[in-house]
C-alpha positions in Angstrom: 20.1 -120.6 55.5 19.1 -120.2 51.8 17.4 -117.1 52.3 15.4 -117.1 49.0 14.1 -120.4 50.0 13.2 -119.1 53.3 11.5 -116.1 51.8 9.4 -118.6 49.2 8.3 -120.5 52.6 7.3 -117.4 54.4 4.8 -116.7 51.7 3.9 -120.2 51.0 3.2 -120.1 55.0 0.9 -116.8 54.5 -1.0 -118.1 52.0 -1.8 -121.2 52.9 -2.7 -119.9 56.2 -0.5 -122.6 58.2 2.2 -124.1 59.1 0.9 -127.3 58.2 -0.8 -126.4 54.8 2.1 -124.6 53.7 4.7 -127.9 54.8 1.8 -129.8 52.5 2.3 -127.7 49.4 6.3 -127.1 50.0 6.3 -130.8 49.8 8.4 -130.7 53.3 7.9 -131.4 56.7 6.5 -129.4 59.5 9.4 -129.5 61.1 11.5 -128.4 58.6 9.1 -125.4 57.7 9.2 -123.9 61.7 12.9 -124.2 61.6 12.7 -122.1 58.4 10.6 -119.4 59.6 12.6 -119.3 62.9 15.5 -118.9 61.3 14.6 -116.4 58.9 12.7 -114.1 62.2 16.1 -114.6 63.8 18.5 -113.5 60.7 15.7 -110.2 60.5 15.7 -109.9 64.1 12.4 -109.4 64.0 8.6 -111.4 64.4 7.2 -111.8 61.4 4.3 -113.7 62.6 1.7 -114.1 65.4 1.5 -117.9 66.0 -1.5 -119.6 68.0 -2.5 -123.1 68.0 -5.8 -121.4 66.0 -4.8 -119.0 64.0 -1.6 -116.9 62.2 -1.4 -113.2 61.5 1.1 -111.2 60.1 3.2 -108.5 62.4 3.8 -105.0 60.8 7.2 -106.1 60.4 5.8 -109.0 58.7 3.5 -107.5 56.5 6.1 -104.8 55.1 8.5 -107.9 54.3 5.7 -110.3 53.0 5.2 -107.5 50.3 9.0 -107.0 49.6 9.6 -110.7 49.3 6.2 -111.0 46.9 8.6 -108.3 44.4 11.4 -110.2 44.5 10.1 -113.3 44.0 7.6 -111.6 41.3 11.0 -110.3 39.6 13.2 -113.5 39.9 10.0 -115.5 38.0 9.8 -112.8 35.4 13.6 -113.2 34.4 13.4 -116.6 34.8 10.0 -117.0 32.2 11.9 -114.3 30.3 14.4 -117.0 29.2 12.5 -119.5 28.4 9.2 -117.8 26.8 10.9 -115.8 24.1 9.9 -117.8 21.6 6.6 -118.9 22.8 3.4 -117.1 22.0 0.6 -116.0 24.3 -2.2 -117.6 24.0 -5.6 -118.1 26.0 -8.3 -116.5 27.6 -6.9 -113.0 29.6 -9.6 -111.2 32.3 -9.0 -107.7 33.2 -11.0 -105.2 35.4 -9.9 -101.5 35.8 -11.9 -98.2 37.4 -14.8 -97.0 35.0 -13.3 -94.0 33.0 -10.0 -94.7 33.3 -10.3 -98.0 31.4 -12.5 -96.3 29.5 -9.8 -93.6 28.6 -6.6 -95.7 28.8 -6.8 -99.3 29.4 -9.2 -100.2 26.4 -7.0 -98.8 23.9 -3.9 -100.3 25.5 -5.7 -103.6 25.4 -7.0 -103.4 22.2 -3.7 -102.9 20.7 -2.6 -105.7 23.0 -5.0 -108.2 21.0 -4.0 -107.2 17.6 -0.5 -107.6 18.7 -1.3 -111.2 20.3 -4.3 -112.0 18.4 -4.2 -115.9 19.9 -5.2 -114.2 23.4 -9.3 -113.6 23.9 -9.1 -110.5 26.0 -12.2 -109.9 28.7 -12.6 -106.3 30.4 -14.8 -106.0 33.2 -15.3 -102.2 33.9 -16.6 -101.1 37.8 -15.4 -98.5 40.5 -16.1 -101.2 43.0 -13.0 -103.0 44.2 -13.0 -106.5 43.0 -11.8 -109.7 44.6 -9.5 -111.3 41.5 -9.7 -114.7 43.0 -13.4 -114.5 43.9 -14.0 -113.5 40.3 -11.8 -115.2 38.2 -9.7 -112.1 36.9 -5.7 -112.2 35.9 -5.3 -108.8 36.2 -6.2 -105.5 37.7 -5.9 -101.8 37.0 -6.1 -100.1 40.3 -5.9 -96.8 41.3 -5.1 -95.6 45.4 -3.0 -97.8 48.0 -3.6 -101.7 48.2 -5.3 -103.1 51.5 -4.6 -106.3 50.4 -1.6 -108.1 50.8 -2.1 -111.0 49.6 -1.9 -109.3 45.6 0.9 -108.5 44.0 1.5 -105.0 43.1 3.6 -103.2 40.6 3.3 -99.5 40.5 3.5 -97.8 37.2 3.1 -94.1 38.0 1.1 -91.8 40.5 -2.1 -90.1 40.0 -3.4 -86.7 42.1 -6.4 -85.2 43.0 -6.8 -81.5 42.0 -9.2 -78.9 41.8 -9.5 -77.1 38.2 -11.9 -74.1 36.9 -11.8 -72.7 33.5 -9.6 -69.3 32.9 -12.8 -67.4 32.7 -14.3 -68.3 35.9 -10.8 -67.9 37.3 -10.9 -64.3 36.5 -14.3 -63.8 37.5 -13.8 -65.2 41.1 -10.2 -65.0 41.5 -7.6 -67.7 41.8 -7.9 -69.0 45.5 -4.9 -69.0 47.6 -6.4 -71.2 50.1 -8.8 -74.1 50.1 -11.3 -72.1 52.5 -12.3 -70.1 49.6 -14.2 -72.6 47.6 -17.0 -72.2 50.1 -17.6 -69.3 48.6 -18.0 -70.1 45.0 -19.9 -72.2 42.8 -18.4 -76.1 42.7 -19.4 -79.0 40.6 -19.7 -82.1 43.3 -19.3 -85.7 42.1 -21.9 -87.9 44.4 -20.3 -89.7 47.0 -19.0 -89.8 50.1 -16.7 -86.8 49.1 -19.5 -84.6 47.2 -20.2 -82.0 50.0 -16.8 -82.1 51.8 -13.6 -81.7 49.7 -10.4 -83.0 51.6 -6.6 -80.9 51.5 -3.6 -81.3 53.4 -1.7 -78.3 54.9 1.6 -79.0 57.0 1.1 -82.3 57.1 -2.2 -82.2 58.5 -5.1 -83.1 56.4 -9.1 -80.9 56.9 -11.9 -80.4 54.6 -13.5 -77.8 53.4 -17.2 -77.4 52.6 -18.5 -77.3 49.3 -21.9 -76.1 47.4 -22.9 -75.2 44.1 -26.4 -76.4 41.9 -24.7 -79.3 40.1 -23.9 -82.9 41.0 -23.5 -85.4 39.1 -23.7 -89.4 39.7 -20.4 -90.2 37.4 -17.5 -88.1 36.6 -17.2 -87.9 33.3 -20.5 -84.5 32.6 -19.0 -83.2 36.3 -15.7 -82.8 34.4 -17.5 -81.4 31.1 -19.6 -79.2 33.1 -16.6 -77.4 34.9 -15.1 -77.5 31.6 -17.8 -75.2 30.2 -17.5 -72.5 33.0 -20.1 -73.9 35.6 -17.7 -73.6 38.6 -14.8 -75.6 40.1 -14.2 -79.4 40.0 -12.1 -81.4 42.3 -10.4 -84.5 39.8 -8.8 -87.3 39.1 -5.6 -85.9 37.2 -5.9 -88.3 34.4 -9.4 -86.9 34.6 -8.6 -83.3 33.4 -5.2 -84.2 31.7 -6.3 -83.1 28.1 -7.9 -80.1 28.8 -5.3 -78.8 31.5 -3.0 -79.4 28.2 -5.4 -77.7 26.0 -5.5 -74.8 28.5 -9.4 -75.0 29.1 -8.8 -75.9 32.8 -6.4 -74.5 35.1 -5.3 -76.5 38.3 -5.0 -74.5 41.5 -4.4 -75.0 45.1 -1.5 -77.3 44.4 0.4 -76.9 47.4 -2.7 -78.3 49.3 -3.0 -81.6 47.0 -3.2 -84.7 49.1 -0.4 -87.0 48.5 -1.1 -88.8 44.9 -2.1 -92.1 44.6 0.0 -95.2 43.3 -1.6 -96.3 40.0 -0.7 -100.3 40.2 -1.2 -103.5 38.1 -2.3 -105.9 40.8 -2.2 -109.9 40.6 -3.3 -112.7 43.1 0.0 -114.2 42.8 3.4 -114.3 41.4 4.3 -117.8 40.5 3.6 -119.6 37.4 2.3 -116.6 35.6 0.9 -117.7 31.8 2.9 -116.4 29.2 -0.2 -114.4 28.2 -0.3 -112.6 31.8 3.7 -111.4 31.7 3.2 -110.6 27.9 0.1 -108.1 29.2 2.0 -106.9 32.6 5.2 -106.2 30.0 2.8 -103.9 28.1 0.6 -102.0 30.3 4.1 -101.1 32.4 5.3 -99.7 28.8 2.0 -97.8 27.5 1.4 -96.3 31.3 4.7 -95.4 32.7 5.9 -92.8 30.4 2.4 -91.1 31.2 1.7 -91.3 34.8 5.6 -91.5 36.0 
């Protein structure tokens, strides 16, 4: 069995939604596609797809294997493209998305430098905190913070983002450094409107728990909440990149580190691995080089 060909066939079956559609896309016969899938499952000794007369669905093993296949095929495509596109100048439209504040702080400056380096690429940025569908909204690349639920996307992890509790040195002198998150219920906390405005989540010995928080300041945007925290108005709970500069400048101090939830992945995502244009490959490489040293 040609393992690489089998992996490509498996990914095509999932992307096209049926064995018949995959056979047409691959310019192959339905029996050949069925045999390839059966041989792959036999070699792996797991079922990758649950098949009925009406639909296909991934098993848990199939979902994990699909993610691995996409990464392997993407790497292979990048290597091959690097050999053929080394002297091709990227051109065309590049549509990108990123979370609002992270996009403003880190992505926009990197995209600006990219546009200066590749003047024939037309870059259009969309900053939003909602989870967008790249295919439906005609987007080439997204920057995403957090776990990825959509296995149809290719993801390159370029770093990790922590969720941290911070306060100014003056606030810590006044109230003392908290030793357990429960102590936050007794102090002023700056809240950001949303599902976690009144409850902050932590973990202890591998189990999550929530602490109720109160305070007389609540914002619907993160930036003013960070500013209020830096002004000494209380404790704040933010993503690490949102307060990194203030922590380095010692205006804020991180506390309760051993109770933090696991860090979230910072990923570059795109809809498919094959046949990416030179501009998209160049941008992915550019962003990896820019973000990995900051967030690894």
